[in-house]
Backbone as a printed PyTorch tensor [residue, N CA C, xyz], in Angstrom:
tensor([[[ 160.5040, -172.3030,   39.4270],
         [ 161.8530, -171.8420,   39.6200],
         [ 162.8170, -172.7150,   40.1860]],

        [[ 163.9550, -172.8580,   39.7570],
         [ 164.9520, -173.8250,   40.0280],
         [ 165.5240, -173.5600,   41.5260]],

        [[ 165.2970, -174.5800,   42.5200],
         [ 165.5330, -174.4350,   43.8710],
         [ 167.2220, -174.3650,   43.9790]],

        [[ 167.8780, -175.0000,   43.1190],
         [ 169.4290, -174.9550,   43.2820],
         [ 169.9930, -173.6720,   42.8300]],

        [[ 169.5250, -173.0150,   41.7950],
         [ 169.8450, -171.7650,   41.2990],
         [ 168.6250, -170.8100,   41.3830]],

        [[ 168.3340, -170.2760,   42.4260],
         [ 167.0970, -169.4700,   42.4400],
         [ 167.0300, -168.2550,   41.5440]],

        [[ 168.1960, -167.7420,   41.0780],
         [ 168.0840, -166.6220,   40.3140],
         [ 167.9040, -167.0940,   38.7270]],

        [[ 168.0690, -168.4020,   38.5400],
         [ 167.9790, -168.8020,   37.1380],
         [ 166.5950, -169.2200,   36.8210]],

        [[ 165.8810, -168.5550,   36.0140],
         [ 164.3700, -168.9520,   35.8860],
         [ 164.2690, -169.9870,   34.6190]],

        [[ 163.4560, -170.9370,   34.8350],
         [ 163.2600, -171.8600,   33.8270],
         [ 162.6080, -171.2050,   32.6030]],

        [[ 163.0260, -171.6550,   31.4800],
         [ 162.4370, -171.0630,   30.1600],
         [ 161.9750, -172.0700,   29.2040]],

        [[ 161.1290, -172.8490,   29.4000],
         [ 160.6430, -173.9760,   28.6110],
         [ 160.4550, -173.7000,   27.1590]],

        [[ 160.0100, -172.3410,   26.9000],
         [ 159.8080, -172.1120,   25.4590],
         [ 160.9900, -171.3520,   24.7490]],

        [[ 161.9770, -171.3420,   25.3790],
         [ 163.3160, -170.7380,   24.8050],
         [ 164.2990, -171.8640,   24.4460]],

        [[ 164.3380, -172.1760,   23.1320],
         [ 165.1970, -173.3250,   22.7630],
         [ 166.7320, -172.9760,   22.9330]],

        [[ 167.0370, -171.8770,   23.1420],
         [ 168.5530, -171.4880,   23.3510],
         [ 168.9200, -171.2290,   24.8010]],

        [[ 167.9340, -171.4290,   25.8040],
         [ 168.1890, -171.2970,   27.0340],
         [ 169.2490, -172.3270,   27.5470]],

        [[ 170.3140, -171.6300,   28.1750],
         [ 171.4990, -172.4920,   28.7110],
         [ 172.5490, -172.7610,   27.7810]],

        [[ 172.3170, -172.3430,   26.4520],
         [ 173.2590, -172.6720,   25.3900],
         [ 173.9110, -171.4190,   24.9770]],

        [[ 175.3020, -171.3400,   25.1670],
         [ 176.0690, -170.0970,   24.7380],
         [ 176.5040, -170.2480,   23.2080]],

        [[ 176.9850, -169.0810,   22.8230],
         [ 177.3600, -168.9620,   21.3990],
         [ 178.6070, -169.8600,   21.0080]],

        [[ 179.4720, -170.0680,   21.9320],
         [ 180.5870, -170.8770,   21.6970],
         [ 180.1810, -172.3590,   21.4850]],

        [[ 179.3080, -172.8940,   22.3300],
         [ 178.6890, -174.1930,   22.2640],
         [ 177.8320, -174.2760,   20.9120]],

        [[ 177.2920, -173.4100,   20.3620],
         [ 176.6140, -173.3740,   19.1600],
         [ 177.5580, -173.4560,   17.9400]],

        [[ 178.5060, -172.7280,   18.0470],
         [ 179.6020, -172.7310,   17.0180],
         [ 180.3160, -174.0550,   16.8860]],

        [[ 180.6950, -174.6430,   18.1290],
         [ 181.3390, -175.8480,   18.0970],
         [ 180.4110, -177.0200,   17.5810]],

        [[ 179.1910, -176.9150,   17.9260],
         [ 178.2560, -178.0570,   17.3790],
         [ 178.1740, -177.9410,   15.8350]],

        [[ 178.2330, -176.7330,   15.3700],
         [ 177.9300, -176.3530,   13.8710],
         [ 179.2330, -176.8350,   13.2070]],

        [[ 180.3270, -176.6070,   13.6930],
         [ 181.5680, -177.1130,   13.1830],
         [ 181.7840, -178.5760,   13.1420]],

        [[ 181.2360, -179.1480,   14.1520],
         [ 181.2070, -180.7170,   14.2300],
         [ 180.2180, -181.2250,   13.2290]],

        [[ 179.1830, -180.6120,   13.1290],
         [ 178.2170, -181.1320,   12.0680],
         [ 178.7270, -180.8960,   10.6310]],

        [[ 179.0610, -179.5610,   10.3510],
         [ 179.3910, -179.2600,    8.9420],
         [ 180.9070, -179.1830,    8.5620]],

        [[ 181.7670, -178.7670,    9.4450],
         [ 183.1790, -178.5420,    9.1820],
         [ 183.2790, -176.9740,    8.7660]],

        [[ 184.2770, -176.4030,    8.7320],
         [ 184.5000, -174.9670,    8.4670],
         [ 183.9820, -174.6390,    6.8790]],

        [[ 184.3590, -175.5780,    6.0300],
         [ 184.1670, -175.4320,    4.6130],
         [ 182.6010, -175.3900,    4.3140]],

        [[ 181.8200, -176.3140,    4.7610],
         [ 180.4780, -176.2830,    4.6090],
         [ 179.6850, -175.2250,    5.2720]],

        [[ 180.2560, -174.8470,    6.5340],
         [ 179.8420, -173.7330,    7.2720],
         [ 179.8880, -172.4250,    6.4910]],

        [[ 181.0870, -172.3510,    5.9770],
         [ 181.3900, -171.1140,    5.1630],
         [ 180.4770, -170.9940,    3.7980]],

        [[ 180.0640, -172.1280,    3.3060],
         [ 178.9580, -172.1720,    2.2590],
         [ 177.6620, -171.7080,    2.7240]],

        [[ 177.3490, -172.2410,    3.8460],
         [ 175.9520, -171.9350,    4.4030],
         [ 175.8280, -170.4730,    4.8300]],

        [[ 176.9110, -170.0240,    5.5240],
         [ 176.8870, -168.6390,    5.9570],
         [ 178.1080, -167.9950,    5.4790]],

        [[ 177.8830, -167.1090,    4.4940],
         [ 178.9500, -166.4350,    3.7470],
         [ 179.6180, -165.2130,    4.6360]],

        [[ 180.6250, -165.6280,    5.5330],
         [ 181.3960, -164.6600,    6.3280],
         [ 182.9020, -165.0100,    6.2190]],

        [[ 183.7190, -164.0900,    6.0740],
         [ 185.0780, -164.3550,    5.9890],
         [ 185.7180, -165.1260,    7.1710]],

        [[ 185.1260, -165.0470,    8.3080],
         [ 185.7360, -165.6440,    9.4880],
         [ 185.5230, -167.1390,    9.4260]],

        [[ 184.7310, -167.6080,    8.6380],
         [ 184.6180, -169.0860,    8.4080],
         [ 185.4700, -169.5240,    7.1820]],

        [[ 185.8110, -168.5780,    6.4170],
         [ 186.6270, -168.8770,    5.1970],
         [ 188.1090, -168.6800,    5.2400]],

        [[ 188.5700, -167.6140,    5.7670],
         [ 189.9310, -167.3950,    5.8050],
         [ 190.5440, -167.5790,    7.1670]],

        [[ 191.3410, -168.6840,    7.2220],
         [ 192.0140, -168.9470,    8.5020],
         [ 190.9430, -169.0430,    9.6470]],

        [[ 190.0930, -169.9170,    9.5770],
         [ 189.0050, -169.9100,   10.5710],
         [ 189.5170, -170.3740,   11.8550]],

        [[ 188.8170, -169.7730,   12.9620],
         [ 189.2570, -170.3320,   14.4090],
         [ 188.0030, -170.1280,   15.1830]],

        [[ 187.7390, -170.6530,   16.2480],
         [ 186.6980, -170.5640,   17.1500],
         [ 186.7510, -169.1490,   17.6790]],

        [[ 187.8400, -168.7700,   18.1900],
         [ 188.0290, -167.4770,   18.9370],
         [ 187.7300, -166.2180,   17.9550]],

        [[ 188.4190, -166.3630,   16.7990],
         [ 188.0870, -165.0980,   15.8780],
         [ 186.7360, -165.2780,   15.3970]],

        [[ 186.0770, -166.3110,   15.1990],
         [ 184.8210, -166.4130,   14.7160],
         [ 183.7840, -165.7980,   15.9480]],

        [[ 184.0090, -166.1980,   17.0510],
         [ 183.2920, -165.7240,   18.1690],
         [ 183.2940, -164.2480,   18.2940]],

        [[ 184.5050, -163.6460,   18.2450],
         [ 184.7480, -162.2290,   18.3350],
         [ 184.0010, -161.5710,   17.1400]],

        [[ 184.0010, -162.0260,   15.8720],
         [ 183.1560, -161.3700,   14.8250],
         [ 181.6710, -161.6290,   15.1030]],

        [[ 181.2990, -162.7800,   15.5220],
         [ 179.7590, -162.9360,   15.6860],
         [ 179.3350, -162.0390,   16.7620]],

        [[ 180.0650, -161.8200,   17.8750],
         [ 179.5010, -160.9250,   18.8710],
         [ 179.3130, -159.5220,   18.5420]],

        [[ 180.2220, -159.1680,   17.5710],
         [ 180.2200, -157.8100,   17.1850],
         [ 179.2940, -157.5180,   15.9090]],

        [[ 178.8000, -158.6110,   15.3240],
         [ 178.0210, -158.5200,   14.0750],
         [ 176.6360, -159.1000,   14.2790]],

        [[ 175.5910, -158.4160,   14.5470],
         [ 174.2870, -159.1580,   15.0220],
         [ 173.7320, -159.9710,   13.6800]],

        [[ 173.7650, -159.4550,   12.6560],
         [ 173.2110, -160.2240,   11.5100],
         [ 173.8300, -161.5350,   11.2850]],

        [[ 175.1940, -161.5660,   11.4160],
         [ 175.7430, -162.9460,   11.3430],
         [ 175.5760, -163.9630,   12.4680]],

        [[ 175.4680, -163.3230,   13.6400],
         [ 175.0300, -164.0630,   14.8100],
         [ 173.7180, -164.7310,   14.6940]],

        [[ 172.8290, -163.7890,   14.1900],
         [ 171.3150, -164.4050,   13.9040],
         [ 171.4160, -165.5950,   12.9550]],

        [[ 172.2500, -165.4250,   11.8520],
         [ 172.2620, -166.4500,   10.8860],
         [ 172.8730, -167.7750,   11.5360]],

        [[ 173.9170, -167.5580,   12.3180],
         [ 174.4720, -168.7920,   13.0420],
         [ 173.4230, -169.3760,   13.8630]],

        [[ 172.6000, -168.6550,   14.5860],
         [ 171.5860, -169.2200,   15.5560],
         [ 170.6130, -169.9450,   14.8680]],

        [[ 170.0930, -169.2570,   13.7050],
         [ 169.0370, -169.8540,   12.8220],
         [ 169.5880, -171.2410,   12.2590]],

        [[ 170.8160, -171.2220,   11.7780],
         [ 171.3120, -172.6120,   11.2880],
         [ 171.2560, -173.6600,   12.3230]],

        [[ 171.7520, -173.1660,   13.5350],
         [ 171.9430, -174.1220,   14.7250],
         [ 170.4430, -174.7470,   14.9920]],

        [[ 169.4980, -173.8690,   15.0860],
         [ 168.1600, -174.3180,   15.3900],
         [ 167.5860, -175.0910,   14.3610]],

        [[ 167.7590, -174.8360,   13.1780],
         [ 167.3160, -175.5910,   11.9630],
         [ 168.0230, -177.0380,   11.9920]],

        [[ 169.2940, -177.0230,   12.1940],
         [ 169.9730, -178.2370,   12.2070],
         [ 169.6370, -179.1430,   13.4290]],

        [[ 169.3610, -178.5630,   14.5720],
         [ 168.8430, -179.2640,   15.7410],
         [ 167.4850, -179.7340,   15.5270]],

        [[ 166.7580, -179.1460,   14.8920],
         [ 165.3400, -179.5200,   14.5700],
         [ 165.2450, -180.7050,   13.6580]],

        [[ 166.1410, -180.6850,   12.6110],
         [ 166.1930, -181.7590,   11.6640],
         [ 166.7220, -183.2180,   12.3710]],

        [[ 167.4680, -182.9230,   13.5440],
         [ 167.9350, -184.1190,   14.1180],
         [ 166.9310, -184.8970,   15.0310]],

        [[ 165.8510, -184.0790,   15.3010],
         [ 164.7340, -184.6420,   16.2350],
         [ 163.9070, -185.6660,   15.4950]]])
C-alpha cells in the first residue's frame, strides 16, 4: 500500500491504473489525429466538429465507444513498448 496515499491501493496488474479517460483521449489524438481516430473508431464525435470535451461527454455516456477507445489506447501503448 502507498504510504503517502493510504487509501490508494497499488494495482500492478491494471494497465489503466492512474490514467483517466481525458489522458487516454489526448494521447490518442496526439498519436493519430482526429481524422485517423475517426477511421479507427467510427463515432460522430470524432468526425463532426470534434473536441475533447464533446468526445469525453459522449464516451462517458456510451460504454461500447469508451471500451473501443480504451482498447485502442492499450493496443497503441503495447506497440510502443
